[in-house]
C-alpha positions as CSV (number, residue, x, y, z in Angstrom):
1,M,-50.3,153.3,-50.5
2,K,-48.7,152.0,-47.7
3,K,-51.8,149.8,-47.2
4,L,-51.4,148.5,-50.7
5,T,-48.1,147.8,-50.2
6,S,-48.8,145.7,-46.9
7,L,-51.3,143.5,-48.7
8,F,-49.0,143.0,-51.4
9,V,-46.5,142.0,-48.9
10,L,-49.2,139.7,-47.0
11,F,-50.4,138.1,-50.4
12,A,-47.0,137.1,-51.4
13,A,-45.9,135.8,-47.7
14,L,-49.0,133.6,-47.9
15,L,-47.5,132.4,-51.8
16,F,-44.5,131.0,-50.2
17,V,-46.2,129.3,-46.9
18,A,-49.5,127.6,-48.1
19,P,-49.0,124.2,-49.1
20,V,-48.0,123.1,-52.7
21,Q,-49.6,120.1,-54.4
22,H,-47.7,118.0,-56.3
23,I,-48.8,116.6,-59.5
24,V,-47.5,113.2,-60.0
25,A,-47.7,111.6,-63.7
26,Q,-49.5,108.4,-63.7
27,Q,-47.6,105.3,-64.8
28,P,-48.6,103.7,-68.5
29,T,-50.0,100.3,-67.6
30,V,-48.3,97.4,-69.5
31,W,-50.2,94.2,-69.9
32,V,-47.8,90.9,-69.7
33,A,-48.6,87.9,-72.4
34,Q,-50.6,85.3,-70.6
35,D,-51.3,82.1,-71.8
36,P,-54.4,81.9,-73.1
37,L,-55.4,78.3,-71.7
38,S,-55.0,79.6,-68.5
39,T,-55.7,83.3,-68.4
40,T,-59.4,83.8,-66.9
41,V,-62.0,86.2,-69.0
42,Y,-65.6,86.6,-68.4
43,I,-68.4,86.7,-70.9
44,T,-72.2,87.7,-70.1
45,K,-75.5,85.5,-70.9
46,T,-76.3,88.0,-74.2
47,G,-72.9,89.8,-75.1
48,K,-70.3,89.1,-77.6
49,K,-67.4,90.8,-75.6
50,Y,-65.1,88.9,-72.9
51,H,-64.0,91.4,-70.3
52,R,-61.7,91.5,-67.1
53,D,-63.0,90.8,-63.5
54,G,-64.5,94.1,-62.2
55,C,-65.9,95.6,-65.7
56,R,-68.8,97.6,-65.5
57,S,-70.6,95.8,-68.0
58,L,-70.7,92.8,-66.1
59,S,-73.1,93.9,-63.6
60,Q,-76.4,92.0,-65.1
61,S,-74.3,88.2,-65.7
62,K,-70.9,87.0,-65.1
63,I,-69.9,83.6,-66.5
64,K,-66.2,82.5,-65.7
65,T,-64.5,81.2,-68.7
66,T,-60.7,81.3,-70.5
67,L,-59.3,83.7,-73.6
68,K,-59.4,80.5,-75.4
69,E,-62.6,79.5,-75.1
70,A,-63.8,83.2,-75.3
71,K,-61.9,83.6,-78.6
72,A,-63.0,80.3,-80.5
73,K,-66.6,81.2,-79.7
74,G,-66.4,84.4,-81.3
75,Y,-66.1,86.9,-78.5
76,T,-63.9,90.3,-79.1
77,P,-62.4,92.0,-76.0
78,C,-64.2,94.5,-74.3
79,K,-63.4,98.3,-75.2
80,V,-64.0,99.7,-71.5
81,C,-62.2,97.2,-69.4
82,H,-59.5,96.0,-72.3
83,P,-58.9,92.6,-71.3
84,P,-55.9,90.5,-72.9
85,Q,-55.7,89.8,-76.0
C-alpha cells in the first residue's frame, strides 16, 4: 500500500511540474475590399478559375492579370485559395 501511495504522489507531482501546452485560438481572416482594377490575381492556361499568388492550383502555369480582367473573361474565384471577389 505504501508503494502505491508513493507512486500516486510521484504521478501527481509530475502533473504539476510537466510543461503545459497553451492552445491559442486562430484569429479569423479579414479580407479588405480592394480596387478590382489594381488587384492582381492569377489564371492558368487551361482553367476557369482565378487564384491568389501561391495557390497550389498554379503549379503548371501562372498568368498574371487583374481581378477586373479575370471576371470580364468569365473566370470565377478558386475554392482553394479564396481570392478577392
